[in-house]
Kinemage of the C-alpha trace (Angstrom):
@kinemage 1
@onewidth
@group {chain A} dominant
@subgroup {mainchain}
@vectorlist {calphas} color= white
{ca met a 1} P 4.843 13.179 7.972
{ca asp a 2} L 2.530 13.506 5.030
{ca pro a 3} L -0.531 11.250 5.591
{ca ser a 4} L -0.850 10.752 1.839
{ca leu a 5} L 2.368 8.714 1.958
{ca val a 6} L 0.581 6.026 3.964
{ca asp a 7} L -2.376 6.195 1.550
{ca ala a 8} L -0.024 5.786 -1.418
{ca met a 9} L 1.650 2.748 0.158
{ca met a 10} L -1.446 0.758 1.089
{ca pro a 11} L -2.494 -0.610 -2.368
{ca ser a 12} L 0.961 -2.096 -2.985
{ca leu a 13} L 1.289 -3.456 0.541
{ca thr a 14} L -2.172 -4.991 0.393
{ca ala a 15} L -1.408 -6.533 -3.010
{ca ala a 16} L 1.786 -8.089 -1.666
{ca val a 17} L -0.003 -9.536 1.375
{ca ala a 18} L -2.881 -10.762 -0.809
{ca ala a 19} L -0.480 -12.468 -3.209
{ca tyr a 20} L 1.767 -14.144 -0.665
{ca gly a 21} L -0.016 -14.004 2.688
{ca ala a 22} L 2.292 -13.844 5.679
{ca asn a 23} L 5.036 -15.339 3.480
{ca val a 24} L 5.499 -11.878 1.984
{ca leu a 25} L 7.724 -11.165 4.982
{ca val a 26} L 10.312 -13.755 3.965
{ca arg a 27} L 9.654 -14.460 0.297
{ca ala a 28} L 12.372 -13.399 -2.114
{ca glu a 29} L 11.407 -11.083 -4.938
{ca asp a 30} L 9.682 -13.201 -7.559
{ca ala a 31} L 10.491 -12.356 -11.163
{ca ala a 32} L 6.980 -13.373 -12.206
{ca ala a 33} L 5.309 -11.085 -9.645
{ca val a 34} L 3.492 -8.053 -10.940
{ca glu a 35} L 5.073 -4.651 -10.342
{ca thr a 36} L 2.586 -3.739 -7.626
{ca val a 37} L 3.424 -6.838 -5.600
{ca arg a 38} L 7.157 -6.284 -6.000
{ca leu a 39} L 6.774 -2.687 -4.886
{ca gly a 40} L 4.808 -3.866 -1.858
{ca gln a 41} L 7.588 -6.298 -1.010
{ca arg a 42} L 10.197 -3.534 -1.272
{ca leu a 43} L 8.112 -1.219 0.890
{ca leu a 44} L 7.709 -3.920 3.539
{ca ala a 45} L 11.405 -4.790 3.432
{ca arg a 46} L 12.319 -1.147 3.990
{ca leu a 47} L 9.787 -0.796 6.809
{ca arg a 48} L 11.171 -3.924 8.507
{ca arg a 49} L 14.837 -2.862 8.556
{ca asn a 50} L 14.442 -1.359 12.013
{ca glu a 51} L 14.523 -4.157 14.614
{ca asp a 52} L 12.198 -2.213 16.928
{ca val a 53} L 9.600 -1.745 14.187
{ca gln a 54} L 9.800 -5.178 12.542
{ca pro a 55} L 7.710 -7.121 15.108
{ca arg a 56} L 4.820 -4.632 14.965
{ca ile a 57} L 4.764 -4.617 11.163
{ca asp a 58} L 5.070 -8.421 11.052
{ca val a 59} L 2.100 -8.957 13.377
{ca ala a 60} L -0.043 -6.496 11.427
{ca val a 61} L 0.867 -8.169 8.098
{ca gln a 62} L 0.193 -11.654 9.486
{ca asp a 63} L -3.178 -10.534 10.853
{ca leu a 64} L -4.125 -8.983 7.524
{ca ala a 65} L -2.980 -12.090 5.642
{ca ser a 66} L -5.289 -14.230 7.789
{ca ala a 67} L -8.301 -11.990 7.090
{ca leu a 68} L -7.774 -10.072 3.843
{ca gly a 69} L -11.307 -8.749 3.660
{ca asp a 70} L -11.281 -7.378 7.194
{ca glu a 71} L -11.011 -3.590 7.208
{ca asp a 72} L -9.958 -3.631 10.867
{ca phe a 73} L -6.766 -5.538 10.071
{ca leu a 74} L -6.068 -3.312 7.091
{ca gly a 75} L -6.524 -0.335 9.404
{ca ala a 76} L -4.195 -1.899 11.984
{ca leu a 77} L -1.404 -2.236 9.395
{ca arg a 78} L -2.045 1.302 8.231
{ca ala a 79} L -1.882 2.577 11.826
{ca gln a 80} L 1.420 0.805 12.493
{ca ile a 81} L 2.925 2.278 9.321
{ca lys a 82} L 1.655 5.720 10.236
{ca lys a 83} L 3.239 5.511 13.712
{ca val a 84} L 6.561 4.408 12.248
{ca leu a 85} L 6.640 7.169 9.650
{ca glu a 86} L 5.708 9.860 12.160
{ca gln a 87} L 8.726 8.843 14.237
{ca asp a 88} L 11.200 8.383 11.370
{ca val a 89} L 11.333 11.262 8.898
{ca asp a 90} L 14.244 9.694 7.014
{ca leu a 91} L 12.282 6.480 6.458
{ca ala a 92} L 9.307 8.481 5.214
{ca ser a 93} L 11.602 10.234 2.746
{ca asp a 94} L 13.085 6.900 1.604
{ca leu a 95} L 9.624 5.462 1.024
{ca glu a 96} L 8.487 8.552 -0.872
{ca thr a 97} L 11.519 8.141 -3.143
{ca leu a 98} L 10.755 4.455 -3.617
{ca leu a 99} L 7.146 5.202 -4.521
{ca ala a 100} L 8.114 8.031 -6.868
{ca gly a 101} L 10.500 5.739 -8.728
{ca ser a 102} L 7.962 2.961 -9.174
{ca arg a 103} L 6.112 2.321 -12.365
{ca val a 104} L 3.020 0.955 -10.707
{ca pro a 105} L -0.056 1.687 -12.797
{ca ala a 106} L -3.150 3.197 -11.242
{ca gln a 107} L -5.398 0.540 -9.747
{ca ala a 108} L -9.108 0.548 -9.142
{ca thr a 109} L -10.932 -1.993 -7.038
{ca gly a 110} L -14.568 -2.305 -6.197
{ca ala a 111} L -17.777 -1.338 -7.897
{ca arg a 112} L -17.609 1.833 -9.952
{ca ser a 113} L -13.967 2.424 -9.114
{ca val a 114} L -11.894 4.578 -11.397
{ca ala a 115} L -8.134 4.319 -11.892
{ca val a 116} L -6.256 7.285 -13.281
{ca thr a 117} L -2.739 8.573 -12.996
{ca arg a 118} L -3.779 12.067 -14.013
{ca asn a 119} L -7.146 13.662 -14.606
{ca asp a 120} L -7.853 17.114 -15.967
{ca gly a 121} L -11.570 16.624 -16.359
{ca ile a 122} L -14.614 15.099 -14.759
{ca ile a 123} L -14.997 11.484 -13.798
{ca ser a 124} L -18.470 10.320 -12.926
{ca thr a 125} L -19.539 6.848 -11.913
{ca gly a 126} L -23.022 7.722 -10.718
{ca asp a 127} L -26.306 6.741 -12.317
{ca asn a 128} L -28.106 9.485 -14.230
{ca ala a 129} L -25.474 12.057 -13.351
{ca thr a 130} L -25.843 15.590 -14.664
{ca ile a 131} L -22.485 17.213 -15.199
{ca gln a 132} L -21.945 20.879 -15.911
{ca arg a 133} L -18.677 22.625 -16.572
């Protein structure tokens, strides 16, 4: 299992939980939702298809929804997803396909964050940076 798959999933999953809280687990796809939230909903729906996995994912999502700013709960959801994907190669492949087919734009959050889909140069967000090529 490629660990970058989990990294690629987390912004969409977090956006879906932030938008709908624990209701993201049962909420139907909302036509007015932004693409990132809809992708997060699709990722969660696919993760929850397995009856053995669903309770663990549900608890992690509900915990994160109750404390969105808590990195521990974000890490707990990430850990559950990682465990699931390490055990189910087919699911990992399905999710990679889902992510590859999405049109989610790059997102940046936090101070001095940078969002790019492709970069062939230098990106600097530091004060008084000296850049040499």
